[in-house]
DRENLUMGU-901973 format. One record per residue: residue number from 1; x, y, z of N, C-alpha, C in turn; chain. Coordinates in steps of 0.02 Angstrom, whole numbers, plus 50000, padded with zeros to 5 digits. Each point is the difference from the previous one (the first is absolute). Layout:
<recs>
   num     n.x     n.y     n.z    ca.x    ca.y    ca.z     c.x     c.y     c.z   cadena
   NUM       X       Y       Z       X       Y       Z       X       Y       Z        A
...
</recs>
This chain:
<recs>
   num     n.x     n.y     n.z    ca.x    ca.y    ca.z     c.x     c.y     c.z   cadena
     1   46365   48805   51136   50031   50067   49972   50074   49994   49989        A
     2   50047   49999   49985   50056   50005   49949   50056   50016   50075        A
     3   50039   49966   49995   50046   50014   50057   50077   50054   49976        A
     4   50028   50070   50022   50040   50019   50001   50085   49977   50003        A
     5   50013   49976   50037   50045   49978   50025   50030   49942   49928        A
     6   50074   49987   50014   50061   49973   49946   49977   49936   50015        A
     7   50030   49966   49946   50013   49936   49979   50036   49955   50057        A
     8   50017   50049   50066   50038   49939   50035   49938   49987   50063        A
     9   49944   50037   49977   49957   49997   50056   49985   49921   50026        A
    10   49991   49950   49924   49974   49944   50039   50064   49942   50010        A
    11   50074   50030   50010   50056   49938   50020   49976   50017   50063        A
    12   50023   49928   50023   49995   49978   50076   50063   50020   50035        A
    13   50015   49983   50066   50046   50007   50001   50045   49947   50010        A
    14   49982   49946   49988   50024   49926   49996   50042   49986   49943        A
    15   49993   50030   49930   50017   49983   49946   50044   50083   49979        A
    16   50030   50025   50051   50039   50055   49999   50078   49970   50026        A
    17   50052   50028   49947   50075   49959   50055   50007   50017   50076        A
    18   50044   49953   50013   50011   50048   50069   50075   50047   50003        A
    19   50005   50023   50030   50056   50042   50007   50063   49956   50012        A
    20   49996   49958   50016   50084   49942   50011   50011   49976   49909        A
    21   49924   49983   49971   50015   49971   49914   50010   50086   49970        A
    22   49999   50036   50006   50011   50048   49968   50060   50036   50008        A
    23   50019   49984   50052   50093   50021   50018   50029   49951   49967        A
    24   49991   49920   49995   50042   49987   49961   49970   49962   49931        A
    25   49949   50046   49947   50013   50011   49950   49978   49912   50002        A
    26   49942   49961   50025   49973   49952   49991   49932   49999   49968        A
    27   49982   50042   49994   49932   50010   49978   49999   50034   49923        A
    28   49949   49938   49961   49994   49996   49894   49960   50018   49989        A
    29   49987   50001   49944   49950   49993   49973   49933   50048   50006        A
    30   49953   49973   49996   49959   50059   50017   49976   50040   50064        A
    31   50030   49954   50073   49992   50029   50053   50061   50046   50010        A
    32   50063   50021   49948   50026   50034   50025   50039   50017   49905        A
    33   49981   50054   49984   50008   50013   49912   50081   50034   49998        A
    34   50003   50027   50086   50075   50043   49999   50046   49942   50020        A
    35   49986   49941   50014   50063   49957   50029   50075   49997   49959        A
    36   50029   49994   50035   50066   49994   49960   50005   49936   49949        A
    37   50016   49988   49958   49998   49933   49948   50036   49958   49995        A
    38   50069   50053   50020   50071   49956   50011   50015   49995   49921        A
    39   50059   49951   50007   50053   50015   49938   49954   49962   49974        A
    40   50009   50000   49911   49982   49960   49978   50080   49951   49973        A
    41   49946   49908   49990   50069   49989   49979   50039   50031   49954        A
    42   50065   49965   50022   50082   50004   49954   49979   49984   49930        A
    43   50016   50033   49949   49981   49963   49937   50075   50017   49961        A
    44   50033   49948   49978   50080   49992   49981   49996   50027   49929        A
    45   50056   50053   49995   50008   50032   49922   50027   49926   49944        A
    46   50001   50004   49936   50039   49965   49976   50078   50013   50003        A
    47   50016   50049   50023   50079   50011   50014   50027   49973   50074        A
    48   49953   49980   50017   50007   49955   50086   50004   49941   49964        A
    49   49966   49963   49969   50000   49929   49966   50042   49980   49963        A
    50   50003   50049   49937   50057   49983   49956   50030   50041   49974        A
    51   50089   49965   50015   50061   50038   50003   49991   50053   49931        A
    52   49988   49959   49942   50017   50045   49950   49960   50048   49990        A
    53   49950   50002   50023   49951   50050   50008   50047   50050   50050        A
    54   50013   49993   50049   50042   50042   50041   50079   50029   49964        A
    55   50004   49983   49952   50065   49985   49975   49962   50067   49927        A
    56   49967   49997   49961   49956   50049   49969   50012   50056   50055        A
    57   49950   50018   50060   49997   50053   50034   50059   50027   50028        A
    58   50063   49949   50007   50050   50037   50005   50049   50032   49953        A
    59   49976   49983   49914   50036   50017   49970   49969   50073   49957        A
    60   49920   49997   50031   49989   50082   49999   50034   50041   50025        A
    61   49991   49978   50078   50025   50044   50063   50078   50045   49975        A
    62   50009   49937   49962   50077   50025   49980   50012   50045   49933        A
    63   49949   49979   49972   49995   50030   49937   49979   50086   50016        A
    64   49950   50014   50057   49986   50073   50001   50068   50035   50042        A
    65   50042   49969   50045   50058   50025   50042   50048   50012   49948        A
    66   50003   49946   49936   50045   50025   49940   49973   50067   49947        A
    67   49959   49998   50012   49975   50040   49963   49999   50064   50035        A
    68   49980   50002   50066   50028   50069   50030   50061   50007   49981        A
    69   50051   49974   50021   50072   50018   50004   50009   50007   49936        A
    70   49967   49961   49930   50026   50048   49950   49962   50074   49995        A
    71   49949   50004   50009   49968   50062   49987   50043   50063   50057        A
    72   50019   49968   50046   50043   50066   50047   50087   50013   49954        A
    73   50000   49950   49960   50060   50005   49948   49963   50062   49953        A
    74   49970   49992   49965   49975   50029   49948   49967   50075   50042        A
    75   49992   49977   50042   49990   50111   50040   50038   50006   50008        A
    76   50079   49985   50015   50068   50017   50021   50015   50030   49900        A
    77   49995   49949   49947   50016   50004   49945   49967   50055   49969        A
    78   49928   50015   50011   49956   50047   49954   50030   50086   50045        A
    79   50023   49991   50076   50017   50052   50029   50086   50048   49940        A
    80   50038   49945   49991   50053   50006   49950   49985   50019   49952        A
    81   49960   49978   49958   49991   49981   49936   49972   50073   49970        A
    82   49930   50015   50029   49937   50029   49977   50044   50099   50029        A
    83   49992   50037   49959   50020   50058   50026   49946   50041   50030        A
    84   50001   50048   50027   49949   50017   50046   49939   50040   49941        A
    85   50042   50044   49955   49950   50021   49956   49984   49960   49940        A
    86   49972   49924   50007   49997   49971   49908   49915   49983   50037        A
    87   49961   50006   49935   49956   50005   50015   49969   49947   49935        A
    88   49967   49964   50010   49973   49944   49968   49906   50005   49994        A
    89   49967   49961   49957   49951   50000   49993   49969   49917   50022        A
    90   49964   49987   50026   49978   49933   50045   49904   50024   49988        A
    91   49992   49959   49953   49910   49978   50003   49968   49959   50061        A
    92   49978   50029   50043   49952   50061   49995   49991   50042   50033        A
    93   50078   50022   50031   50043   50057   50027   50007   50058   49965        A
    94   50025   49995   49956   50025   50054   49965   50048   49995   49995        A
    95   50022   50094   50003   50095   49998   49987   50012   49997   50089        A
    96   50046   49963   50036   50025   50002   50050   50070   49989   50016        A
    97   50025   50012   50058   50070   49984   50014   50025   49950   50007        A
    98   50046   49974   49965   50019   49916   49991   50046   49993   50045        A
    99   50019   50056   50024   50036   49968   50076   49942   49991   50057        A
   100   49947   50034   49990   49958   50001   50050   49961   49917   50003        A
   101   49977   50002   49932   49946   49938   49981   50038   49930   50007        A
   102   50086   50001   49984   50032   49934   50019   50019   50001   50073        A
   103   50016   50057   50056   49998   49979   50046   49949   49970   50054        A
   104   49961   50045   49960   49900   49986   50034   50001   49915   50006        A
   105   50014   49961   49940   49964   49973   49964   50058   49914   50024        A
   106   50072   50025   50016   50040   49967   50035   49989   49984   50057        A
   107   49997   50052   50021   49988   49997   50109   49928   49990   49997        A
   108   49961   49994   49978   49935   49978   50006   50006   49923   49988        A
   109   50017   49952   49946   50017   49940   49987   50041   49970   50061        A
   110   50052   50035   50031   50051   49956   50040   49959   50007   50085        A
   111   49963   50060   49991   49956   49979   50088   49959   49967   49976        A
   112   49970   49982   49954   49937   49983   50006   50015   49914   49989        A
   113   50065   49975   49947   50016   49945   50029   50009   49968   50023        A
   114   50023   50041   50062   50029   49990   50071   49921   49991   50034        A
   115   49986   50013   50001   49922   50007   50034   49984   49941   49986        A
   116   49965   49991   49918   49968   49940   49978   50032   49937   50020        A
   117   50063   49997   49996   50033   49951   50009   50006   49978   50098        A
   118   50004   50043   50036   49974   49993   50056   49956   49973   50021        A
   119   49943   50022   49969   49914   49991   49998   49982   49908   49975        A
   120   50047   49991   49950   49974   49947   49967   50050   49921   50046        A
   121   50046   50045   50006   50034   49937   50065   49976   49975   50055        A
   122   49969   50064   50029   49970   49983   50077   49914   49970   49981        A
   123   49980   49995   49939   49922   49995   49984   50021   49918   49958        A
   124   50050   49990   49984   50007   49920   49966   50050   49943   50044        A
   125   50041   50044   50043   50069   49951   50007   49998   50000   50099        A
   126   49993   50079   50016   49985   49998   50075   49938   49965   50024        A
   127   50002   49975   50076   49923   49953   50010   49971   50045   50014        A
   128   49931   49985   49979   49940   50036   50001   49952   49964   50052        A
   129   50032   49964   50039   49927   49973   50072   50005   50066   50051        A
   130   49931   50008   50009   49988   50045   50049   50013   49963   50052        A
   131   49996   50044   50044   50032   49983   50075   49982   50050   50037        A
   132   49942   49958   50086   49962   50051   50045   50043   50009   50063        A
   133   50040   50050   50008   50026   50019   50048   49951   50044   50058        A
   134   49977   49975   50063   49984   50037   50021   50026   50045   50033        A
   135   49956   50049   50019   50036   50073   50046   50009   49987   50055        A
   136   50081   50029   50003   50029   50016   50072   50023   50059   50026        A
   137   50015   49995   50061   50008   50071   50035   50082   50048   49943        A
   138   50004   50069   50011   50047   50030   49964   50045   49978   50024        A
   139   50028   49995   50094   50059   49995   49983   50002   49898   49986        A
   140   50074   50003   49951   50030   49921   49991   50024   49975   50042        A
   141   49963   49940   50012   50046   49953   50055   50052   49967   49963        A
   142   50038   49967   50043   50069   49963   49972   49959   49938   49938        A
   143   49961   49964   50017   49958   49959   49974   49974   50032   49925        A
   144   49962   50078   50001   50006   50015   49942   50026   50016   49968        A
   145   50047   50038   50036   50081   49995   49944   50035   49936   49975        A
   146   50003   49961   50011   50002   49939   49994   49973   49971   49933        A
   147   49925   50008   50020   49962   49993   49944   49991   50037   49915        A
   148   50038   50067   50014   50005   50045   49964   50048   49991   49966        A
   149   50071   49983   50034   50048   49964   49950   49981   49943   49959        A
   150   49984   49953   50062   49978   49929   49941   49966   50013   49948        A
   151   49934   50066   49987   49966   50007   49961   50021   50009   49940        A
   152   50063   50088   50023   50037   50000   49949   50069   49966   49948        A
   153   50015   49947   50051   50026   49946   49955   49959   49938   49971        A
   154   49960   50000   50030   49933   49949   49946   49986   50052   49939        A
   155   49979   50054   50000   49997   50059   49956   50059   49988   49917        A
   156   50048   49998   50071   50078   50005   49947   49993   49933   49952        A
   157   49991   49954   50037   49998   49935   50006   49953   50012   49931        A
   158   49953   50017   49988   49944   49970   49955   49991   50066   49933        A
   159   50026   50043   50029   50017   50053   49935   50045   49967   49949        A
   160   50032   49953   50027   50081   49943   49948   50032   50054   49976        A
   161   50008   50055   50031   50063   50016   49966   50073   49992   50005        A
   162   49997   49953   50044   50077   49978   50006   49992   49934   49954        A
   163   49919   49973   49989   50021   49924   49965   49993   50050   49903        A
   164   49965   50047   49984   50000   50033   49923   50032   50075   49994        A
   165   50087   49947   49996   50026   50077   49993   50004   50020   49940        A
   166   49951   49969   49939   50012   50057   49952   49969   50053   49997        A
   167   49930   49990   50054   49953   50046   50041   50062   50071   50029        A
   168   50021   49969   50066   50026   50059   50035   50067   50002   49969        A
   169   50031   49978   49934   50061   50034   49980   49961   50056   49963        A
   170   49959   49985   49945   49970   50051   49968   49977   50066   50038        A
   171   49958   49974   50069   49958   50054   50027   50048   50037   50038        A
   172   50052   49979   50004   50070   50055   50030   50034   50036   49961        A
   173   49999   49986   49925   50028   50018   49945   49945   50073   49992        A
   174   49941   49988   50009   49957   50039   49951   49996   50064   50082        A
   175   49997   49978   50046   50000   50036   50059   50051   50045   50011        A
   176   50051   49959   49986   50079   50049   49998   50005   50044   49964        A
   177   49953   50000   49925   50025   50053   49950   49966   50056   50006        A
   178   49932   49987   50029   49953   50055   49986   50016   50071   50034        A
   179   50031   49980   50054   50019   50067   50049   50063   50038   49939        A
   180   50042   49975   49950   50045   50023   49957   49941   50042   49958        A
   181   49941   50015   49984   49964   50038   49979   50016   50068   50038        A
   182   49979   50001   50057   50005   50063   50033   50066   50037   50021        A
   183   50046   49929   50005   50081   50061   49975   49996   50039   49953        A
   184   50006   49955   49940   49998   50028   49926   49953   50076   49980        A
   185   49924   50001   50046   49970   50064   50004   50016   50066   50043        A
   186   50064   49987   50052   50025   50031   50011   50044   50072   49974        A
   187   50014   49959   49925   50044   50030   49972   49942   50046   49958        A
   188   49943   50005   50022   49959   50073   49989   50012   50063   50042        A
   189   50011   49987   50054   50026   50063   50038   50045   50061   49982        A
   190   50008   49960   49919   50027   50050   49959   50088   49982   49983        A
   191   50057   50041   49950   50044   49999   49990   50024   50004   50069        A
   192   50066   49970   50007   50071   49987   50050   50028   50083   49970        A
   193   50003   50028   50065   50019   50082   49982   50055   49998   49980        A
   194   50066   49957   50006   50059   49994   50004   50005   50069   50031        A
   195   50062   50058   49970   50016   50052   50015   49971   50047   49957        A
   196   49929   49993   49971   49949   50052   49935   49992   50046   50065        A
   197   50015   50006   50074   49965   50062   50027   50074   50045   50018        A
   198   50051   49976   49992   50082   50057   49992   49978   50040   49948        A
   199   49976   49980   49925   50016   50030   49948   49934   50030   49965        A
   200   50017   50051   49983   49949   50056   49954   50033   50001   49936        A
   201   49958   50018   49953   50007   49996   49916   50057   50061   50013        A
   202   50030   50047   50027   50048   50038   50005   50061   49951   49998        A
   203   50063   50012   49946   50067   49997   49979   50028   50040   49987        A
   204   50066   50006   50005   50046   50029   49956   49987   50017   49950        A
   205   49997   50056   49969   49981   50033   49943   49946   50027   49996        A
   206   49944   49979   50033   49922   50015   49981   49985   50048   50000        A
   207   49977   50019   49942   49950   50080   50017   49957   50021   50040        A
   208   49992   50058   50020   49944   50034   50051   49982   49996   49948        A
   209   49899   49972   49987   49966   50029   49958   49924   50027   50035        A
   210   50007   50067   49979   49926   50044   50047   49951   49942   49989        A
   211   49966   50008   50041   49943   49968   50012   49943   50010   49964        A
   212   49987   50076   49970   49960   50039   49977   49991   50002   49949        A
   213   50056   50034   49966   50025   50007   49926   50038   49953   49971        A
   214   50021   49925   50026   50017   49946   49959   50085   50000   49960        A
   215   50006   50089   50039   50079   50003   49968   50052   50000   50073        A
   216   50067   49984   49952   50068   49987   50053   50001   50073   50004        A
   217   50019   50001   50091   49998   50062   50036   50059   50024   49975        A
   218   50014   50064   50017   50081   50047   49977   49978   50056   50071        A
   219   50072   50000   50036   50015   50068   50058   49950   50043   49990        A
   220   49998   50021   49950   49953   50061   49983   49948   50014   49987        A
   221   49947   49931   50022   49944   49957   49991   49976   50035   50087        A
   222   50039   50015   50018   49991   49998   50096   50014   50038   50018        A
   223   49945   50049   50017   50007   50054   50039   50006   50004   50069        A
   224   50034   50028   50049   50014   50025   50051   49920   49998   50049        A
   225   50021   49950   50059   49927   49989   50015   49950   49964   49967        A
   226   49997   49986   49949   49963   49948   49975   49983   49940   50005        A
   227   49949   49939   50007   50000   49924   50011   49984   49991   49910        A
   228   50054   49954   49993   49978   49950   49946   50001   49925   50006        A
   229   49964   49963   49975   49979   49913   50027   50034   49985   49900        A
   230   50041   49949   50011   50038   49954   49931   49992   49946   50006        A
   231   50025   49941   49968   49990   49928   49990   50074   50017   49956        A
   232   50025   49927   49999   50054   49969   49974   49995   50002   49923        A
   233   50044   50023   49959   50002   49991   49933   49996   49931   49985        A
   234   49916   50005   49950   50013   49926   49971   49935   49957   50035        A
   235   49972   50032   50064   49959   49959   50021   49907   50058   49981        A
   236   49980   49957   49954   49951   50042   49964   49924   49965   50039        A
   237   49943   50038   50008   49928   49970   50017   49963   49950   49978        A
   238   50027   50005   49945   49986   49923   49967   50021   49931   50006        A
   239   50064   50003   50051   50025   49946   50011   49971   49966   50067        A
   240   49986   49923   49983   49958   49945   50033   50023   50020   50093        A
   241   50062   50006   49964   50020   49997   50105   50001   50100   50034        A
   242   49971   50043   49946   50017   50058   50018   49983   50037   50084        A
   243   49946   49953   50001   49984   50014   50083   50043   49979   50036        A
   244   50018   49955   50010   50045   49954   50044   50088   50035   49974        A
   245   50015   50019   49968   50048   50047   49982   49988   50066   50017        A
   246   49981   50027   50010   49957   50087   50009   50008   49990   50082        A
   247   49970   49956   50035   49987   50001   50049   50069   49988   50051        A
   248   50054   49972   49976   50086   50027   50023   50016   50045   49952        A
   249   49990   50020   49957   50045   50039   49985   49981   50080   49989        A
   250   49941   50032   50026   49973   50062   49983   50054   50034   50046        A
   251   50008   50063   49963   50050   50039   50008   49986   50087   50024        A
   252   50021   50038   50033   49968   50036   50034   50050   50059   49973        A
   253   50016   50068   49976   50066   50023   49969   49984   50078   50044        A
   254   50024   50012   50039   49990   50087   50025   50086   50034   49992        A
   255   49993   50068   49963   50045   50014   50006   50017   50069   50047        A
   256   50062   50000   50035   50001   50030   50069   50080   50032   49997        A
   257   49994   50065   50018   50070   50046   49985   50044   49954   50046        A
   258   50069   50000   49972   50033   49936   50047   50032   50033   50065        A
   259   49998   50075   50027   50039   49988   50055   49924   49983   50058        A
   260   49943   49991   49974   49941   49953   50049   49990   49960   49990        A
   261   50057   49956   49977   50010   49917   50018   50036   49989   50058        A
   262   49963   49952   50068   50061   50010   50063   50018   49925   49986        A
   263   49983   49958   49956   50041   49942   50026   50061   49984   49930        A
   264   50050   49974   50024   50053   50005   49955   49983   49941   49928        A
   265   49964   49954   50025   50005   49952   49949   49942   50021   49943        A
   266   49956   50025   50041   49932   50041   49953   50037   50044   49949        A
   267   50036   50052   50005   50057   50046   49971   50024   49973   49963        A
   268   50023   49922   50030   50083   49969   49917   49940   49974   49969        A
   269   49923   49990   49991   50001   49951   49979   49942   50053   49955        A
   270   50007   50044   50024   49937   50057   49930   50023   50017   49952        A
   271   49963   50043   49958   50048   50049   49970   49966   50050   49978        A
   272   50058   50054   50020   49983   50087   49986   49926   49990   50043        A
   273   50005   49966   50057   49933   50003   50056   49953   49970   49980        A
   274   49989   49961   49935   49965   49942   49984   50002   49933   50043        A
   275   49937   50003   50048   49998   49933   50046   49945   49944   49949        A
   276   50025   49937   50013   49946   49952   50000   50005   49942   50046        A
   277   49922   50007   50014   49996   49955   50059   49931   49978   49986        A
   278   49999   49915   50040   49955   49962   49960   49912   50035   50029        A
   279   49940   49972   49996   49951   50064   49995   49947   49939   50048        A
   280   50024   49935   49999   49964   49965   50044   50046   50017   50074        A
   281   49924   50003   50018   50026   50006   50115   50027   49949   50000        A
   282   50041   50006   50072   50033   49944   50033   49938   49966   50053        A
   283   49948   50008   50004   49926   49989   50040   49982   49957   49963        A
   284   49941   50018   49966   49962   49945   49960   50013   49987   49927        A
   285   50053   50027   49983   49985   50005   49926   49961   50066   49967        A
   286   49972   50046   50011   49939   50039   49982   50073   50048   49949        A
   287   49965   50039   49942   50029   50044   49960   50026   50050   50057        A
   288   50049   50045   50009   50005   50050   50029   50004   50049   49937        A
   289   49969   50061   50014   49995   50048   49949   49966   50075   50034        A
   290   50002   50006   50062   49990   50101   49995   50068   49997   50048        A
   291   50014   50052   49958   50083   50049   50002   49974   50052   50045        A
   292   50049   50041   50043   49993   50065   50028   50076   50031   49984        A
   293   49967   50037   49940   50080   50029   49971   50056   50025   50051        A
   294   49948   50047   50040   50033   50043   50063   50052   49955   50044        A
   295   49959   49960   50029   50055   49971   50042   50033   49937   49975        A
   296   49999   49954   49925   50005   49967   49971   49980   49914   50035        A
   297   49940   50011   50023   49951   49931   50042   49969   49980   49919        A
   298   50000   49941   50020   49959   49961   49950   49956   49950   50058        A
   299   49960   50012   49992   49921   49952   50026   49960   49950   49973        A
   300   49992   49944   50036   49961   49966   49996   49929   49987   49991        A
   301   49962   49995   49955   49924   50025   50020   49956   49939   50036        A
   302   50047   49939   50018   49959   49941   50021   49982   50017   50066        A
   303   50068   50024   50053   49990   49991   50061   50064   50049   50023        A
   304   50014   50042   49962   50037   50074   50011   50073   50000   50027        A
   305   50016   49938   49962   50069   50006   50017   50048   50051   49966        A
   306   50050   50013   50032   50021   50076   49967   50082   49989   49980        A
   307   50027   50018   49959   50049   49978   49983   50062   50051   49990        A
   308   50046   50019   50027   50043   50071   49974   50044   49977   49946        A
   309   49997   50042   49933   50026   49959   49961   50054   50067   49977        A
   310   50028   50026   50033   50071   50055   50031   50039   49949   50051        A
   311   49977   49955   50025   50063   49961   50038   49971   49929   49996        A
   312   50019   49978   49935   49988   49917   49981   49932   49971   50006        A
   313   49956   50032   50008   49935   49973   49987   49980   49979   50082        A
   314   50034   50036   50047   49993   49960   50090   49913   50013   49995        A
   315   49986   49960   50056   49929   49994   50015   49994   50063   50036        A
   316   49955   50054   50018   49983   50044   50032   49949   49985   50077        A
   317   49949   49971   49933   49944   49978   50049   49952   49946   49954        A
   318   49949   49974   50041   49963   49949   49996   50029   49938   49987        A
   319   49975   49927   49985   50021   49949   50005   50044   49956   49980        A
   320   50023   50029   49942   50063   49978   49943   50059   49988   50051        A
   321   50039   49951   49983   50035   49969   50043   50081   50028   49978        A
   322   49997   50005   49918   50062   50004   49961   49990   50077   49959        A
   323   50080   50024   50008   49986   50031   49934   50006   49993   49934        A
   324   49984   50052   49958   49969   49985   49930   50070   49955   49956        A
   325   50006   49972   49961   50047   49974   49990   50010   50046   49933        A
   326   50070   50006   50001   50023   50065   49946   50028   49956   49946        A
   327   50002   50052   49926   50037   49948   49958   50050   50034   49959        A
   328   50036   49985   50011   50082   50041   49969   49985   50007   49929        A
   329   49996   50077   49957   49984   50024   49964   50071   50039   49977        A
   330   49999   50010   49932   50045   50041   49967   49993   50022   49908        A
   331   50025   50032   49981   49983   50030   49928   50057   49964   49949        A
   332   49965   49956   49948   50039   49969   49927   50030   50050   49973        A
   333   50037   49975   49962   50019   50042   49934   49972   50037   49966        A
   334   49947   49977   49972   49929   50042   49985   49960   50046   50041        A
   335   50021   50026   50053   49959   50028   50037   49955   49973   50049        A
   336   49984   49922   49977   49940   50013   50060   50008   49960   50065        A
   337   49948   49990   50046   50032   49972   50037   49982   49908   50008        A
   338   50059   49975   50021   49985   49953   50023   50011   49960   50064        A
   339   49979   49935   50009   50023   49951   50071   50062   49987   49988        A
   340   50043   50010   50056   50062   49946   50010   49990   49939   50029        A
   341   49949   49979   50037   50001   49923   49990   49917   50015   50044        A
   342   49991   49938   50031   49948   49991   50025   49981   50033   50086        A
   343   49943   49977   50044   49984   50040   50022   50081   49966   50053        A
   344   50029   50025   50064   50041   49956   50057   49954   49952   50051        A
   345   49935   50034   50006   49945   49963   50054   49958   49989   49963        A
   346   49943   49931   50002   49956   49995   49984   49930   50047   50012        A
   347   49958   49996   49952   49960   50058   49983   49932   49974   50037        A
   348   49984   50027   50050   49927   49974   50005   49993   50023   50097        A
   349   49953   49959   50013   49988   50000   50073   50034   49956   50059        A
   350   50002   49982   50051   50036   49977   50030   50030   49924   49994        A
   351   50045   50034   49935   50052   49918   49958   50039   49989   50067        A
   352   50034   50055   50028   50061   49978   50026   49987   49946   50051        A
   353   49951   50015   50038   49973   49940   50053   49994   49940   49958        A
   354   49983   49982   49951   49989   49940   49969   50053   49978   49976        A
   355   50051   50049   49958   50043   49961   49977   50067   50002   50027        A
</recs>
């Protein structure tokens, strides 16, 4: 009758390794197939025994680091040379942005060459002899610290960083240049604002054009109590930067009875009760458009900021922190309403705190 026990049933206790032998890893071969085989004999590389081969490896590493430097310079040159809207055909990618393609290729080559150079350096020139270090307590003793420092010095010596000056210098150059790629990319945060936030498309002599009819406005076109939206003469919907410009230059025109205007400067900057204020709310930049004819109040639909157009567009209610900027207007010799300059205050939300 066959036995159902495992194959170890016939192994006697005398053939089993002792606990001491297991602990020291002294059992090998068929007695203990899981025994530690130990470190194999060290085999020298050709670079260890032939200085000419070591020099070839050194030149290879230096070439990779140098290629990384050239690629980084190419990255910066590409950023300057290629316009953002330039499209080229590259098989098999098709039509792609010349700027994006050149930036990706040059930065990829720069980073790859640094990595490849470091790997080739480690595999061919640094010491590859395996060393066994027994486990030790987490708390480092003075002897351990001395050993770590000694190992570090030994590793620095074996890396030949001091002796292989060509590798050292080219590596430092490659690593030093690569961060310049990130510095250049900061330019993509946007153009420098300079003083653009302080100016709009309005200037002296610009006619007030009705946003709906696209015709210059005359005083008789604006009735008392009406609300009209206008833009500067010369700013057309087909312009490439129309939205950027109208976001600052949008104008709101209201005609009041001169006797109802409480603010002296508002009255001086008006024409026969016609006042022009920025349409951009000073809270978060929403278009102000809800006008109460009887109270002369204008309401922002986003967060209900309320401005009094009869009193310098001061804030009556809501989160807006500043009055709406007023545009100084008059009438030219042809009878059309025109601006006498730009807004004196920057248009838009929270600019005063930032600027």
